[in-house]
All heavy atoms as an XYZ file, in Angstrom:
827
protein
N       3.227     -1.497      9.011
C       3.827     -0.264      9.460
C       2.816      0.855      9.210
O       2.183      0.920      8.167
C       5.142     -0.076      8.700
C       5.486      1.300      8.249
S       7.050      1.434      7.345
C       6.761      0.454      5.899
N       2.673      1.699     10.182
C       1.763      2.844     10.094
C       2.487      3.991      9.398
O       3.583      4.381      9.793
C       1.340      3.251     11.511
C       0.572      4.529     11.597
C      -0.915      4.331     11.279
N      -1.654      5.537     11.589
C      -1.887      6.517     10.727
N      -1.432      6.431      9.498
N      -2.561      7.579     11.077
N       1.867      4.506      8.349
C       2.454      5.614      7.600
C       1.696      6.900      7.874
O       0.482      6.877      8.083
C       2.421      5.320      6.101
C       3.226      4.117      5.634
C       2.915      3.797      4.186
C       4.707      4.362      5.834
N       2.426      8.017      7.857
C       1.823      9.335      8.005
C       2.741     10.364      7.355
O       3.768     10.011      6.769
C       1.560      9.665      9.481
C       2.811      9.571     10.344
O       3.925      9.806      9.836
O       2.675      9.266     11.538
N       2.384     11.627      7.455
C       3.183     12.663      6.797
C       4.595     12.729      7.361
O       5.525     13.095      6.651
C       2.519     14.050      6.922
O       2.236     14.309      8.293
C       1.250     14.121      6.115
N       4.764     12.353      8.623
C       6.091     12.436      9.250
C       7.064     11.392      8.712
O       8.267     11.640      8.643
C       5.962     12.302     10.765
N       6.568     10.202      8.347
C       7.493      9.145      7.940
C       7.326      8.667      6.493
O       8.052      7.785      6.052
C       7.394      7.948      8.898
C       6.081      7.193      8.791
O       5.198      7.517      8.004
N       5.938      6.174      9.612
N       6.402      9.237      5.738
C       6.124      8.747      4.388
C       7.355      8.831      3.481
O       7.680      7.878      2.777
C       4.951      9.509      3.762
C       4.423      8.876      2.511
C       3.509      7.834      2.576
C       4.842      9.297      1.256
C       3.020      7.234      1.427
C       4.362      8.707      0.103
C       3.449      7.675      0.191
N       8.046      9.966      3.501
C       9.243     10.113      2.655
C      10.289      9.065      2.967
O      10.820      8.408      2.066
C       9.858     11.510      2.819
C       9.115     12.566      2.021
O       8.143     12.225      1.319
O       9.514     13.743      2.122
N      10.587      8.893      4.244
C      11.625      7.944      4.651
C      11.216      6.504      4.393
O      11.975      5.726      3.823
C      11.942      8.116      6.158
O      12.324      9.468      6.372
C      13.051      7.189      6.593
N      10.007      6.144      4.817
C       9.567      4.748      4.749
C       9.144      4.300      3.351
O       9.237      3.121      3.026
C       8.418      4.509      5.739
C       8.807      4.682      7.191
C       9.789      3.630      7.688
O       9.959      2.574      7.030
O      10.392      3.862      8.749
N       8.664      5.219      2.530
C       8.155      4.841      1.208
C       9.062      5.358      0.088
O       9.601      4.583     -0.695
C       6.709      5.348      0.994
C       6.211      5.009     -0.404
C       5.781      4.766      2.052
N       9.250      6.653      0.026
C       9.943      7.249     -1.116
C      11.442      6.988     -1.116
O      12.060      6.900     -2.174
C       9.665      8.756     -1.177
C       8.182      9.136     -1.248
C       8.026     10.637     -1.328
C       7.475      8.444     -2.396
N      12.039      6.830      0.062
C      13.487      6.604      0.142
C      13.838      5.174      0.531
O      15.002      4.876      0.781
C      14.107      7.585      1.144
C      13.975      9.025      0.688
C      14.543      9.999      1.686
C      14.344     11.426      1.191
N      14.665     12.413      2.215
N      12.871      4.285      0.559
C      13.115      2.903      0.944
C      13.799      2.155     -0.200
O      13.440      2.335     -1.363
C      11.799      2.214      1.305
C      11.990      1.059      2.244
O      12.841      0.199      2.005
N      11.207      1.024      3.306
N      14.765      1.340      0.133
C      15.462      0.553     -0.889
C      14.578     -0.549     -1.457
O      14.734     -0.946     -2.603
C      16.742     -0.039     -0.314
C      17.790      1.009      0.005
C      19.071      0.399      0.557
O      19.264     -0.819      0.425
O      19.868      1.160      1.116
N      13.662     -1.065     -0.644
C      12.745     -2.114     -1.093
C      11.506     -1.488     -1.717
O      11.135     -0.359     -1.381
C      12.303     -2.975      0.095
C      13.338     -3.863      0.752
C      12.749     -4.522      1.986
C      13.843     -4.913     -0.214
N      10.833     -2.216     -2.610
C       9.515     -1.755     -3.056
C       8.580     -1.682     -1.843
O       8.735     -2.433     -0.880
C       9.061     -2.844     -4.029
C      10.318     -3.521     -4.467
C      11.243     -3.449     -3.282
N       7.620     -0.775     -1.898
C       6.694     -0.576     -0.782
C       5.263     -0.642     -1.287
O       4.903      0.045     -2.252
C       6.933      0.783     -0.080
C       5.991      0.944      1.111
C       8.383      0.918      0.370
N       4.449     -1.470     -0.626
C       3.020     -1.522     -0.893
C       2.338     -0.633      0.138
O       2.460     -0.874      1.341
C       2.491     -2.955     -0.771
C       0.973     -3.119     -0.849
C       0.451     -2.732     -2.233
C       0.560     -4.533     -0.500
N       1.652      0.406     -0.339
C       0.933      1.302      0.564
C      -0.562      1.032      0.432
O      -1.120      1.081     -0.662
C       1.233      2.781      0.266
C       0.452      3.688      1.217
C       2.730      3.061      0.381
N      -1.176      0.737      1.572
C      -2.607      0.490      1.677
C      -3.251      1.784      2.175
O      -3.093      2.145      3.330
C      -2.837     -0.665      2.660
C      -4.294     -0.918      2.987
O      -5.177     -0.326      2.340
O      -4.544     -1.724      3.909
N      -3.945      2.494      1.278
C      -4.676      3.700      1.661
C      -6.055      3.248      2.144
O      -6.802      2.630      1.381
C      -4.821      4.635      0.461
C      -3.527      5.276      0.029
C      -2.669      4.617     -0.835
C      -3.177      6.531      0.489
C      -1.471      5.212     -1.248
C      -1.982      7.139      0.092
C      -1.129      6.473     -0.770
N      -6.386      3.553      3.400
C      -7.606      3.029      4.017
C      -8.217      4.079      4.945
O      -7.660      5.154      5.164
C      -7.282      1.769      4.830
C      -6.653      2.092      6.164
C      -7.418      2.088      7.325
C      -5.310      2.452      6.265
C      -6.850      2.423      8.552
C      -4.747      2.781      7.484
C      -5.523      2.771      8.618
O      -4.974      3.115      9.822
N      -9.380      3.725      5.519
C      -9.994      4.498      6.595
C     -10.620      3.502      7.568
O     -11.024      2.405      7.168
C     -11.047      5.454      6.058
N     -10.699      3.891      8.828
C     -11.231      2.995      9.863
C     -12.686      2.614      9.618
O     -13.114      1.524      9.980
C     -11.096      3.643     11.248
C      -9.647      3.765     11.683
O      -8.808      2.938     11.260
O      -9.343      4.698     12.457
N     -13.460      3.487      8.994
C     -14.886      3.252      8.779
C     -15.181      2.450      7.505
O     -16.327      2.101      7.240
C     -15.620      4.594      8.701
C     -14.972      5.555      7.759
C     -14.098      6.546      8.074
C     -15.116      5.599      6.335
N     -13.684      7.212      6.933
C     -14.293      6.656      5.854
C     -15.852      4.867      5.408
C     -14.197      6.982      4.501
C     -15.748      5.196      4.064
C     -14.940      6.245      3.617
N     -14.182      2.137      6.734
C     -14.341      1.523      5.413
C     -14.462     -0.003      5.511
O     -13.504     -0.683      5.884
C     -13.143      1.932      4.550
S     -12.956      1.021      3.014
N     -15.640     -0.531      5.166
C     -15.868     -1.971      5.205
C     -14.928     -2.773      4.316
O     -14.309     -3.740      4.765
N     -14.805     -2.413      3.022
C     -13.879     -3.148      2.156
C     -12.428     -3.085      2.653
O     -11.663     -4.027      2.464
C     -14.039     -2.456      0.801
C     -15.425     -1.891      0.824
C     -15.634     -1.461      2.255
N     -12.062     -1.972      3.287
C     -10.704     -1.856      3.850
C     -10.503     -2.899      4.942
O      -9.455     -3.541      5.024
C     -10.469     -0.465      4.428
S     -10.620      0.876      3.223
N     -11.510     -3.062      5.783
C     -11.432     -4.056      6.863
C     -11.358     -5.474      6.291
O     -10.666     -6.322      6.832
C     -12.635     -3.919      7.798
C     -12.595     -2.649      8.616
C     -13.832     -2.514      9.476
C     -13.789     -1.188     10.219
N     -15.003     -0.964     11.002
N     -12.064     -5.694      5.176
C     -12.011     -7.011      4.525
C     -10.616     -7.302      3.994
O     -10.158     -8.442      4.019
C     -12.999     -7.073      3.353
C     -14.437     -7.185      3.748
S     -15.590     -7.069      2.331
C     -14.741     -7.933      1.039
N      -9.934     -6.276      3.514
C      -8.611     -6.457      2.911
C      -7.487     -6.512      3.941
O      -6.389     -6.990      3.634
C      -8.334     -5.333      1.910
C      -9.172     -5.396      0.648
S      -8.949     -6.925     -0.293
C      -7.233     -6.796     -0.797
N      -7.714     -6.048      5.149
C      -6.659     -5.990      6.170
C      -5.966     -7.338      6.396
O      -4.728     -7.397      6.405
C      -7.199     -5.417      7.475
N      -6.703     -8.451      6.545
C      -6.010     -9.737      6.731
C      -5.184    -10.149      5.511
O      -4.126    -10.757      5.651
C      -7.141    -10.743      6.981
C      -8.339     -9.940      7.308
C      -8.136     -8.589      6.684
N      -5.650     -9.804      4.316
C      -4.919    -10.121      3.087
C      -3.594     -9.355      3.072
O      -2.539     -9.912      2.768
C      -5.772     -9.772      1.837
C      -4.956     -9.888      0.568
C      -7.012    -10.652      1.782
N      -3.655     -8.075      3.413
C      -2.459     -7.239      3.435
C      -1.465     -7.778      4.473
O      -0.259     -7.863      4.209
C      -2.832     -5.760      3.720
C      -1.592     -4.917      3.937
C      -3.672     -5.206      2.575
N      -1.972     -8.192      5.639
C      -1.099     -8.769      6.678
C      -0.429    -10.049      6.183
O       0.757    -10.273      6.430
C      -1.899     -9.042      7.944
C      -2.287     -7.785      8.698
C      -3.189     -8.066      9.882
O      -3.201     -9.226     10.381
O      -3.891     -7.136     10.315
N      -1.176    -10.901      5.487
C      -0.614    -12.145      4.938
C       0.495    -11.835      3.943
O       1.563    -12.448      3.984
C      -1.702    -12.961      4.233
C      -2.619    -13.713      5.124
C      -3.656    -14.475      4.307
O      -4.035    -14.062      3.205
N      -4.120    -15.585      4.843
N       0.231    -10.902      3.047
C       1.223    -10.551      2.032
C       2.478     -9.963      2.672
O       3.592    -10.238      2.231
C       0.629     -9.576      1.014
C      -0.443    -10.169      0.105
C      -1.148     -9.071     -0.685
C       0.145    -11.215     -0.829
N       2.293     -9.187      3.727
C       3.441     -8.612      4.431
C       4.337     -9.720      4.984
O       5.562     -9.655      4.862
C       2.946     -7.711      5.565
C       4.057     -7.010      6.306
C       3.530     -6.022      7.329
O       2.376     -6.143      7.776
O       4.300     -5.114      7.681
N       3.727    -10.763      5.545
C       4.499    -11.892      6.093
C       5.139    -12.718      4.977
O       6.301    -13.100      5.068
C       3.591    -12.777      6.944
C       3.194    -12.135      8.246
C       2.230    -13.003      9.026
C       1.745    -12.264     10.264
N       0.582    -12.895     10.858
N       4.381    -12.981      3.923
C       4.864    -13.833      2.840
C       6.013    -13.200      2.052
O       6.865    -13.907      1.529
C       3.717    -14.183      1.890
C       2.704    -15.128      2.508
C       1.478    -15.340      1.636
O       1.542    -15.077      0.417
O       0.447    -15.766      2.189
N       6.017    -11.882      1.956
C       7.033    -11.190      1.161
C       8.008    -10.395      2.023
O       8.667     -9.485      1.536
C       6.372    -10.296      0.108
C       5.723    -11.116     -0.978
C       4.394    -11.507     -0.887
C       6.459    -11.552     -2.068
C       3.805    -12.292     -1.867
C       5.887    -12.334     -3.049
C       4.563    -12.702     -2.945
O       3.993    -13.484     -3.917
N       8.109    -10.783      3.297
C       9.038    -10.117      4.206
C      10.459    -10.182      3.653
O      10.912    -11.218      3.184
C       8.992    -10.782      5.582
C       9.792    -10.053      6.625
C       9.632    -10.653      8.010
O       8.804    -11.570      8.186
O      10.356    -10.211      8.906
N      11.135     -9.047      3.657
C      12.485     -8.975      3.120
C      12.528     -8.639      1.635
O      13.573     -8.287      1.105
N      11.374     -8.766      0.965
C      11.301     -8.448     -0.468
C      10.552     -7.144     -0.718
O      10.830     -6.443     -1.673
C      10.623     -9.581     -1.232
C      11.414    -10.868     -1.206
C      10.706    -11.940     -1.984
C      11.508    -13.245     -1.942
N      10.836    -14.303     -2.696
N       9.556     -6.874      0.134
C       8.814     -5.615      0.066
C       8.541     -5.137      1.483
O       8.606     -5.914      2.441
C       7.460     -5.729     -0.685
C       6.487     -6.632      0.078
C       7.638     -6.157     -2.117
C       5.042     -6.494     -0.371
N       8.215     -3.876      1.597
C       7.696     -3.302      2.840
C       6.218     -3.049      2.605
O       5.794     -2.797      1.473
C       8.378     -1.974      3.181
C       9.810     -2.106      3.583
C       9.897     -2.557      5.012
C      11.330     -2.523      5.499
N      11.443     -2.952      6.859
N       5.442     -3.127      3.675
C       4.012     -2.874      3.579
C       3.648     -1.826      4.623
O       4.066     -1.931      5.776
C       3.196     -4.164      3.814
C       1.705     -3.875      3.801
C       3.547     -5.213      2.764
N       2.895     -0.828      4.192
C       2.470      0.212      5.115
C       1.023      0.591      4.890
O       0.498      0.448      3.782
N       0.391      1.057      5.958
C      -0.990      1.501      5.883
C      -1.037      2.998      6.163
O      -0.409      3.471      7.114
C      -1.874      0.770      6.907
C      -2.035     -0.703      6.633
C      -0.858     -1.543      7.102
O      -0.176     -1.201      8.054
N      -0.602     -2.628      6.409
N      -1.798      3.722      5.337
C      -1.960      5.150      5.512
C      -3.445      5.472      5.629
O      -4.213      5.175      4.716
C      -1.353      5.919      4.340
C      -1.373      7.424      4.551
C       0.011      8.010      4.323
C      -2.393      8.098      3.682
N      -3.834      6.051      6.766
C      -5.226      6.422      7.000
C      -5.507      7.731      6.262
O      -4.919      8.764      6.591
C      -5.477      6.571      8.502
C      -6.933      6.779      8.821
O      -7.636      7.518      8.149
N      -7.388      6.123      9.874
N      -6.408      7.679      5.279
C      -6.678      8.861      4.453
C      -7.380      9.965      5.232
O      -7.304     11.132      4.842
C      -7.479      8.499      3.175
C      -6.687      7.552      2.293
C      -8.840      7.928      3.514
N      -8.051      9.617      6.316
C      -8.694     10.645      7.143
C      -7.656     11.415      7.957
O      -7.813     12.609      8.190
C      -9.720     10.020      8.093
C     -10.954      9.525      7.350
O     -11.255     10.055      6.261
O     -11.610      8.595      7.857
N      -6.602     10.736      8.380
C      -5.556     11.384      9.175
C      -4.553     12.148      8.315
O      -3.972     13.133      8.768
C      -4.793     10.336     10.010
C      -5.675      9.679     11.061
O      -6.741     10.234     11.400
O      -5.295      8.592     11.541
N      -4.302     11.671      7.101
C      -3.293     12.274      6.220
C      -3.842     12.455      4.801
O      -3.340     11.852      3.848
C      -2.033     11.401      6.206
C      -1.379     11.343      7.572
O      -0.806     12.369      7.975
O      -1.453     10.285      8.226
N      -4.864     13.309      4.655
C      -5.490     13.457      3.328
C      -4.575     14.046      2.268
O      -4.754     13.765      1.080
C      -6.685     14.384      3.602
C      -6.327     15.124      4.844
C      -5.481     14.173      5.660
N      -3.564     14.817      2.673
C      -2.698     15.444      1.667
C      -1.888     14.414      0.893
O      -1.644     14.586     -0.305
C      -1.790     16.514      2.296
C      -0.879     16.030      3.392
C      -1.539     15.836      4.756
O      -2.673     16.279      4.975
O      -0.904     15.200      5.609
N      -1.493     13.329      1.540
C      -0.747     12.283      0.823
C      -1.680     11.551     -0.135
O      -1.334     11.297     -1.283
C      -0.066     11.302      1.799
C       0.980     12.041      2.637
C       0.592     10.157      1.028
C       1.604     11.203      3.734
N      -2.887     11.230      0.327
C      -3.870     10.578     -0.535
C      -4.175     11.458     -1.746
O      -4.261     10.969     -2.880
C      -5.134     10.277      0.243
N      -4.301     12.753     -1.510
C      -4.572     13.699     -2.595
C      -3.417     13.733     -3.592
O      -3.629     13.747     -4.809
C      -4.768     15.081     -1.976
C      -5.696     15.974     -2.739
C      -5.965     17.253     -1.963
O      -6.749     17.205     -1.002
O      -5.351     18.276     -2.329
N      -2.199     13.737     -3.087
C      -1.017     13.799     -3.950
C      -0.976     12.634     -4.938
O      -0.548     12.783     -6.080
C       0.253     13.793     -3.094
C       1.527     13.841     -3.899
C       2.750     13.874     -3.016
C       4.010     13.905     -3.859
N       5.218     13.973     -3.042
N      -1.455     11.461     -4.493
C      -1.421     10.270     -5.344
C      -2.790      9.948     -5.941
O      -3.025      8.826     -6.397
C      -0.832      9.090     -4.568
C       0.629      9.345     -4.266
C       1.043      9.768     -3.007
C       1.590      9.231     -5.262
C       2.382     10.045     -2.743
C       2.921      9.516     -5.010
C       3.303      9.926     -3.747
O       4.627     10.210     -3.505
N      -3.666     10.949     -5.956
C      -4.986     10.840     -6.594
C      -5.812      9.663     -6.086
O      -6.473      8.982     -6.874
C      -4.848     10.767     -8.116
C      -4.219     12.010     -8.680
O      -4.586     13.122     -8.299
N      -3.257     11.835     -9.562
N      -5.751      9.418     -4.794
C      -6.563      8.356     -4.200
C      -7.977      8.901     -4.050
O      -8.238      9.777     -3.227
C      -5.985      7.912     -2.834
C      -6.909      6.913     -2.162
C      -4.596      7.317     -3.036
N      -8.894      8.371     -4.878
C     -10.276      8.853     -4.896
C     -11.235      7.902     -4.188
O     -12.324      8.298     -3.818
C     -10.743      9.043     -6.344
C      -9.909     10.007     -7.126
S     -10.137     11.660     -6.476
C      -9.119     12.586     -7.576
N     -10.838      6.645     -4.055
C     -11.670      5.675     -3.359
C     -10.755      4.758     -2.563
O      -9.564      4.653     -2.848
C     -12.516      4.872     -4.350
O     -11.693      4.114     -5.206
N     -11.343      4.132     -1.555
C     -10.547      3.238     -0.707
C     -11.245      1.899     -0.588
O     -12.473      1.842     -0.705
C     -10.283      3.863      0.687
C     -11.582      4.357      1.311
C      -9.269      4.973      0.596
C     -11.457      4.880      2.708
N     -10.495      0.839     -0.393
C      -9.049      0.829     -0.316
C      -8.401      1.030     -1.686
O      -8.919      0.591     -2.701
C      -8.717     -0.560      0.232
C      -9.851     -1.422     -0.232
C     -11.059     -0.514     -0.229
N      -7.292      1.713     -1.662
C      -6.427      1.839     -2.831
C      -5.050      1.332     -2.427
O      -4.559      1.677     -1.351
C      -6.326      3.298     -3.320
O      -7.594      3.700     -3.854
C      -5.274      3.451     -4.415
N      -4.466      0.518     -3.269
C      -3.134     -0.033     -3.010
C      -2.198      0.511     -4.088
O      -2.471      0.357     -5.273
C      -3.153     -1.561     -3.077
C      -4.158     -2.151     -2.135
C      -5.431     -2.478     -2.571
C      -3.835     -2.355     -0.809
C      -6.373     -3.006     -1.705
C      -4.772     -2.878      0.071
C      -6.042     -3.207     -0.375
N      -1.118      1.149     -3.652
C      -0.128      1.653     -4.605
C       1.215      1.028     -4.272
O       1.658      1.050     -3.115
C      -0.019      3.193     -4.563
C      -1.372      3.830     -4.891
C       1.056      3.671     -5.556
C      -1.384      5.348     -4.843
N       1.831      0.445     -5.275
C       3.177     -0.112     -5.135
C       4.181      0.936     -5.593
O       4.069      1.482     -6.697
C       3.327     -1.367     -5.987
C       2.820     -2.634     -5.323
C       2.450     -3.671     -6.357
C       3.871     -3.181     -4.378
N       5.137      1.224     -4.717
C       6.197      2.179     -5.015
C       7.510      1.429     -5.175
O       7.776      0.475     -4.446
C       6.367      3.176     -3.853
C       5.243      4.155     -3.707
C       4.068      3.799     -3.071
C       5.373      5.435     -4.205
C       3.034      4.710     -2.923
C       4.340      6.359     -4.062
C       3.172      5.993     -3.420
N       8.311      1.883     -6.136
C       9.669      1.356     -6.303
C      10.557      2.541     -6.672
O      10.225      3.294     -7.581
C       9.724      0.278     -7.384
C      11.135     -0.325     -7.524
C      11.199     -1.462     -8.512
N      10.666     -1.030     -9.799
C      10.100     -1.861    -10.678
N      10.011     -3.124    -10.439
N       9.637     -1.394    -11.820
N      11.652      2.680     -5.950
C      12.546      3.801     -6.222
C      11.890      5.150     -6.001
O      12.213      6.115     -6.678
N      10.933      5.209     -5.084
C      10.268      6.462     -4.766
C       9.143      6.864     -5.696
O       8.534      7.906     -5.540
N       8.851      6.005     -6.681
C       7.815      6.316     -7.661
C       6.703      5.278     -7.624
O       6.977      4.082     -7.480
C       8.405      6.335     -9.076
C       9.434      7.418     -9.304
C       8.848      8.816     -9.223
O       7.692      9.019     -9.659
O       9.546      9.716     -8.722
N       5.444      5.709     -7.790
C       4.361      4.730     -7.897
C       4.487      3.964     -9.214
O       4.671      4.577    -10.266
C       3.093      5.584     -7.858
C       3.520      6.977     -8.146
C       4.985      7.080     -7.851
N       4.445      2.632     -9.140
C       4.617      1.825    -10.346
C       3.402      0.955    -10.677
O       3.287      0.453    -11.788
C       5.890      0.939    -10.278
C       7.129      1.802    -10.289
C       5.883      0.028     -9.064
N       2.500      0.768     -9.709
C       1.293     -0.018     -9.970
C       0.244      0.321     -8.925
O       0.578      0.699     -7.804
C       1.595     -1.519     -9.949
C       0.613     -2.321    -10.806
O      -0.441     -1.764    -11.199
O       0.892     -3.489    -11.075
N      -1.014      0.176     -9.309
C      -2.132      0.524     -8.438
C      -3.218     -0.531     -8.546
O      -3.420     -1.108     -9.613
C      -2.721      1.898     -8.859
O      -1.691      2.875     -8.805
C      -3.845      2.332     -7.949
N      -3.901     -0.759     -7.436
C      -5.078     -1.623     -7.419
C      -6.133     -0.948     -6.552
O      -5.802     -0.327     -5.540
C      -4.731     -3.000     -6.863
N      -7.388     -1.077     -6.963
C      -8.479     -0.408     -6.252
C      -9.491     -1.402     -5.734
O      -9.810     -2.384     -6.402
C      -9.203      0.563     -7.192
C      -8.368      1.624     -7.888
C      -9.203      2.370     -8.907
C      -7.776      2.576     -6.889
N     -10.006     -1.123     -4.532
C     -11.119     -1.879     -3.986
C     -10.733     -3.190     -3.344
O      -9.563     -3.533     -3.219
N     -11.768     -3.896     -2.921
C     -11.587     -5.224     -2.329
C     -11.339     -6.191     -3.488
O     -12.228     -6.457     -4.286
C     -12.818     -5.625     -1.534
N     -10.125     -6.671     -3.581
C      -9.720     -7.516     -4.701
C      -9.196     -8.846     -4.173
O      -8.808     -8.945     -3.008
C      -8.638     -6.822     -5.559
C      -7.436     -6.421     -4.691
C      -9.219     -5.620     -6.282
C      -6.279     -5.841     -5.462
N      -9.147     -9.874     -5.016
C      -8.587    -11.153     -4.571
C      -7.103    -11.017     -4.209
O      -6.376    -10.210     -4.803
C      -8.759    -12.071     -5.779
C      -9.779    -11.416     -6.637
C      -9.682     -9.946     -6.373
N      -6.690    -11.809     -3.247
C      -5.285    -11.809     -2.831
C      -4.373    -12.065     -4.024
O      -3.321    -11.441     -4.157
C      -5.060    -12.872     -1.752
C      -3.620    -12.975     -1.303
C      -3.427    -14.114     -0.318
C      -1.957    -14.262      0.024
N      -1.659    -15.501      0.698
N      -4.776    -12.962     -4.913
C      -3.936    -13.319     -6.056
C      -3.686    -12.118     -6.972
O      -2.610    -12.003     -7.543
C      -4.563    -14.466     -6.873
O      -5.903    -14.109     -7.226
C      -4.574    -15.764     -6.083
N      -4.665    -11.240     -7.089
C      -4.501    -10.050     -7.936
C      -3.413     -9.147     -7.371
O      -2.526     -8.692     -8.099
C      -5.829     -9.276     -8.044
O      -6.823    -10.147     -8.579
C      -5.685     -8.061     -8.938
N      -3.471     -8.913     -6.076
C      -2.469     -8.064     -5.431
C      -1.102     -8.751     -5.436
O      -0.074     -8.121     -5.671
C      -2.924     -7.751     -4.000
C      -2.374     -6.516     -3.321
C      -2.428     -5.286     -4.198
C      -3.116     -6.263     -2.019
N      -1.122    -10.055     -5.238
C       0.116    -10.834     -5.246
C       0.795    -10.792     -6.617
O       2.021    -10.668     -6.707
C      -0.200    -12.273     -4.848
C       0.962    -13.041     -4.350
C       0.522    -14.333     -3.668
O      -0.570    -14.856     -3.953
O       1.294    -14.804     -2.840
N       0.019    -10.861     -7.685
C       0.573    -10.775     -9.037
C       1.266     -9.443     -9.259
O       2.343     -9.378     -9.864
C      -0.526    -10.972    -10.091
C      -1.003    -12.411    -10.189
O      -0.315    -13.312     -9.652
O      -2.076    -12.628    -10.791
N       0.666     -8.386     -8.756
C       1.259     -7.051     -8.899
C       2.570     -6.963     -8.115
O       3.552     -6.411     -8.600
C       0.274     -5.982     -8.441
C      -0.920     -5.843     -9.380
C      -1.881     -4.790     -8.912
C      -3.015     -4.606     -9.881
N      -2.628     -4.014    -11.147
N       2.579     -7.533     -6.922
C       3.802     -7.546     -6.103
C       4.903     -8.320     -6.816
O       6.033     -7.857     -6.928
C       3.527     -8.138     -4.706
C       2.655     -7.181     -3.886
C       4.840     -8.438     -3.966
C       2.110     -7.785     -2.610
N       4.567     -9.501     -7.313
C       5.559    -10.327     -8.019
C       6.148     -9.600     -9.216
O       7.343     -9.680     -9.483
C       4.931    -11.647     -8.461
C       4.768    -12.624     -7.344
C       4.356    -13.966     -7.900
N       4.096    -14.895     -6.828
C       3.082    -15.736     -6.794
N       2.211    -15.764     -7.796
N       2.914    -16.547     -5.785
N       5.298     -8.899     -9.931
C       5.776     -8.154    -11.096
C       6.776     -7.072    -10.675
O       7.831     -6.910    -11.306
C       4.590     -7.536    -11.839
C       4.987     -6.725    -13.014
N       5.403     -7.289    -14.193
C       5.062     -5.388    -13.188
C       5.704     -6.332    -15.037
N       5.523     -5.160    -14.459
N       6.471     -6.372     -9.605
C       7.330     -5.277     -9.144
C       8.666     -5.796     -8.602
O       9.695     -5.172     -8.807
C       6.587     -4.411     -8.096
C       7.533     -3.462     -7.387
C       5.475     -3.630     -8.769
N       8.632     -6.958     -7.941
C       9.892     -7.478     -7.382
C      10.624     -8.385     -8.365
O      11.700     -8.897     -8.062
C       9.691     -8.195     -6.024
C       8.798     -9.442     -6.163
C       9.140     -7.237     -4.989
C       8.679    -10.258     -4.883
N      10.035     -8.605     -9.534
C      10.711     -9.366    -10.571
C      10.631    -10.871    -10.416
O      11.531    -11.594    -10.851
N       9.563    -11.360     -9.811
C       9.388    -12.830     -9.685
C       8.476    -13.342    -10.776
O       7.574    -12.703    -11.223
C       8.793    -13.185     -8.315
C       9.806    -13.139     -7.219
C       9.266    -13.694     -5.907
O       8.119    -14.137     -5.839
O      10.020    -13.687     -4.939
């Protein structure tokens, strides 16, 4: 799901499910490397979490609000609050462990 200033509150902060937000940019090599991993996780955890991508070049104010200083940055939100963060190109298992922790598996 594509996130921006128009839908961030509804899709992330007010969502009943935990939400994994992928802060990225089109020019970012590590972001492109992580895109297939994020897509896999979205399919594997469908119904348990929502996954959204936010382009930091298009919506810098949201990235600034959550202190995103480098990309890719992954922030897991639950109940409208950030509860876990991961930075950079990381193994799928690392991100998966964070998701499992947030959803209580």
